[in-house]
N, C-alpha and C positions, 0 to 999 in steps of 0.2 A: 389491564391495558395502559401502562406510562406509556402512550401519544402523547399527542399533541391535543390541547382545547377544538379545533379548530372540528369542529365535526357534520358528518355526515349522513345521515340518515340512509346508510347501507347497508343490508341484510344479507349474506353469506351461506347458505345453507348446506354449500360443500365446503366452506372452511375448518379450519381445525376448531377443537372444540376451545370456547373463549374466543376465539378473535370471529365470528358471525355477526360482529360491531364492533366496529374501531377506526376510532377518529379520523379521516380525513380519508379511511377507505376508501377507494374507488370499485375495486374487485383483487379478487382471488383467482389466481390462475394455475395449472399445471397443467404441463404440455408433452407430451411425447419426447418432446426432441432434448428437453429435460428431465431426465426419468428421477425421480425421487425430491424434487426441487416443487414447495412452493413459490410462487411470486406474490408477492402482495405488494397491488398497485396503490399508490395512494397521490392525493393534491396535498403540494409542502405547503407553508407559510413562509418557508423562508431558504435560500438558498447558502448565505454568506454566514460560514462560522467564524466569530472570530477569539484567536487565540485568546489564552490566560497570558496578560503582560508578564506573569512568573515562568512562561516557560525556556527554554532555551534555543526552542525551534528557531530557523532566520526568516522568518517570513510571520505576517501576523491575521492572516486570512484562509479559510481553505473551503472549498465546496464536495461533498459527498455523493455523488449521484446516489447511489445504493447503501446499503445498510446489508450485513449479509455476506458472503462471497462465497461463490461457489471454485475457488480455491483449492480449499480445505487444508490448507499449511498447518498443520499439526502444530508446529511453534508458536502463530499469529498474535504478535504480543495486544492486536485489536479485539483480540475474542472478546474480554469484559465486556466491550461497551453494547455486546447488544442484551447483556443481561439488564440493561437502562428500557430494554421495553419488555421485558418481562419472557425472556426467551433465555434457552441454556445459551453457553459459550460454545458448545460443545457440537453435536448433531444440530442442533437448529442455525448454527452462525455461517454453517455448510450448506445450510438447503431453505432456510425463511430465508428467505430474503425481499427486503425492501426496496421498490424503485420509485421515485420518483419523480414520474410524470411531465411536471407539469416546474420543473429543478429553471429549464433555459430561458422559460417565461417569465417566473418570480424572479433569477439571477439580473435581468434583463432592469424589470423597475428597481432592484434593490441600485443598481450600478449608475442611475438617471436619478438618482439625489443629490441635491446639490452641493452633501458635505463629502461624497463618495471621491477620497484623497487619490483613487488610483495605485494605489499597496501592491504588492504579492501577493497571489494569491495562489496556493497551493493544489494539487488534487493527489488524490494516492494517500491520505494522512494518516487514513484507517481503513478502508475496504477499495482494493483496484478500480478507477471507472472503467478500467478494459477486460474486466473480467467478462468472461462469456457471454452475459447478459446481455450487452453491449451489444451484439451482434444483432441481437433480436429490437433492443428500447432505440438505437441510437441518439440517445443524449448527446452523447459527447459533441457533434457537430454544432447544434447551439446553445453550448456551454462556450464553446471557443467562440462560435461567431458571438457571442454577448461580452464577452473581454474584451476580444479586440476591437468592434466598434466602439466599445467607452474605451478602450489605451490604456485597459490593466495587463502589463505584465502579468504572467502566470508558467507555474510548472506543474509537471505531470512525472509522478517515477509510477510504473510499473509491470508486470509481469507478460501481460496479454497482447499477442500478436496480435488480437484485434485491432491495434495502435495504428496498423500501418493502411486498414483503408482511410484513415485519416490525414497520412502523410499528405498529399498535396495539400489538404484548409492549413497542414500546422506552418510547412513551408512558405505559406502565400502570408499566415499571421507573423511570423515572423522576419518580413519587410515590415510591418506594423508597430508592432509590440517585441518587446525580451521575453523570450518562449524558453523557457529547460526543461529538456525531454531524460528523462535518466529510466535505464530497466535494471528490477531486480533483477540477480543470478547467484545464488553462492554455491552452484556447485554442478560440475558435469556431468558425473554418473549417471544413466538413465533408470536404473534400478533402484537408487537411495532417492533420486529427486520422488519416481514413483508411488513410493511408504512416506517421505514427507509431505510430499505436496502433491496430492493424487489427481488436481484440480487443472494443474498449471501444463502451459505447454513446455516443452522440454526442452532440455540447457540446448540442446541443438538450433530449435527452432527460434528461441531468444538469442541465439548468437546470430543466427541469419535477420533477423528482426534488428538487431545491432546494427549490421553490414547494410541495410534498406535505411534505416535514417541517415547516417553517413553520408553513403551514395545520395540521397535526397539532397545534400550540401546540408545539414542539420547538427548540431552539436549535439551528443551523446554521452553520460555518463551513466556509470554505473554503481550501483551498491549492490555489495558482496553483505548480503543480510539474511540470516544471519549467521556468523561464523562459531559452527555449532562443535562444543568440544568434543576430540575425540573421534569427530567424526567428517568433519569435512576443515581442519581448522590444519592437516602438516603442511610443510615447508613445499612437498611436493605435487600437495593438492590446491595451494593455493597459487604457486609459480606455474602451473599448467594451467588451470584458469586466467590468472594476470594476464597470461600468454597470450593467449587465446585472446582475451577480449585486446590486447594491443593489434595484434593483426586486424581484427573488425573497426580498427581505426577510432575509437571510444577516447574520449575528450577527460579522462580523470574517470579516477575510482577511487570508492571510499571502505570501508565495510562497518558494522556494527555487531558486536557479539552478542549473543543470544540472551534476550531478557526475558524471565520468566515471572508476568507478573501476574496477580491473582487473574481467573479467566481462560489463563494459557498453562499454566500451571498444573493445575490439575486434570487441561487434558492433552500434555506434553507425556508427563509422567508416568501415565499407563501405557500409552505408546511406546513409551523408549521400556518397559517391562516387557513387553509385547513380543518387540523385533532387535532391542541389543541389551536384553538386561544384565550381561557381565556390566553395562557402564549406570547400571541403575545408584550403586556406590558410591561411584565417581563423583555425579551431579550433583547426591546427596550432598555429599561436602562441597562441592563447588558454591550452590548456591543454600546452603543452609544458614544464609545470614539475610536473604531475602530475594530480591528479584533478580539483580543482578552475581556476575558471577565472581569468584572471589579477586581482590586487588591483586594481587599476584599474578595470579594467571593473568588476567586481561592487562596487565604490563606487557607480561611475555608476550602474549597474541599481537600485543601491539607494533614491538620491536620485530616480529616473523613478519607483520604484513608493512611493516614499513619499507625493510630490507627486501621483499620481494617486489613491490609496488619500484622501488628506484631501479633496481635489476633493469625490470622494461621501460625505464624514463618517466614515471608515470607520476613522479612526484616532484615537480614541476610551480608549485605554488598552488590555489585549490582554484581550480577551474571554474567561471563563470556558471558554468552549467552544472557541477554539485551544490555550490553554496545555497542556492535555491532548490533542492530538492526534499522532498516532503521524508523525513524519516532520519535526514543529513544533516550532520551538526555544520558541517563544513567540511573538507578532502583534509585538511592535517587532521593527527590526534592530538588535545590537549598531554600533555605531556606523562609518561608513563600509565595510560588506560586509553584504551577504546571506549568510544564515545557510544552511550545506550540509550534507545530511544524513549524520548521524550510520552507523558502519558500523553495518547492522544487528545485530540482539541476536539473536547466534548460538550455545546451547550446544551444541555438535556433540554434546554425552553423552546430548541430547533430542530429540533430530532427529524422533523420535517418540513 
């Protein structure tokens, strides 16, 4: 296992084969509340991850309190990062969750350094900080408090309705530092959502979360991600979705077309063959040249989405709540294409 160099003398006979001894491991946990999921609780050496200078992401730092994600999104572009831990990028990504128990304490030490410049910190860049496990571990309140106390601006992108628990904390935080909140919502069809994102809150639950955020006086952007060719990208689907987002009071909306980099591609295509076999040849042509869809197709989707966004008055410049959101290079698209998410900012020396 490629864990970090901090070693704890921890043996867990109940752990999976090969995981009985793990650098940084505190314990391995299974609980009936999360059937089929294993939590590997670790002590982290670092909390802040530096985004490579070559990345197009609009923020320099990230925090990932969890690795792996029980949302189970078949398209998730972060699946490949689980291979850094010698886990597979499919079933293991959904069920082998690494929990950084001490992330808030480590973060406070890092933010107290004299050279900390209070640059923007983004969360939700790799795995969701408000996935279901957050209801058990409650790592985010400590992280938010540490950022606010140090005067550090931050943003959060999530599919998780657990965020509603922290709305009072986030409302208070906004009075002291810039805060960006964003919800990821790509479709409204609950049957398709259950196939694509089996562990996520329903689209209705996420719309309700958006309303709770805006009712609390907080700005809320939405990232329509990913736009899935011939599954969620028709004009009618986009108009229905963006219309409901406008009714919920979103302060901005942006979109990202499906990106099938290694790790996600191997997981997505078998899913497509099982559930929508007629689309397999179409996707093979669209993604024949790599992780991004064909340029002409992306241009067409860009024009379609911009037209729908304009129809609902959500094209008035770049909302500040979207500029700093994880996975979103900005609320406006480069000419002729939808932006693809950049390679996740993963520092292999500070995975924990």
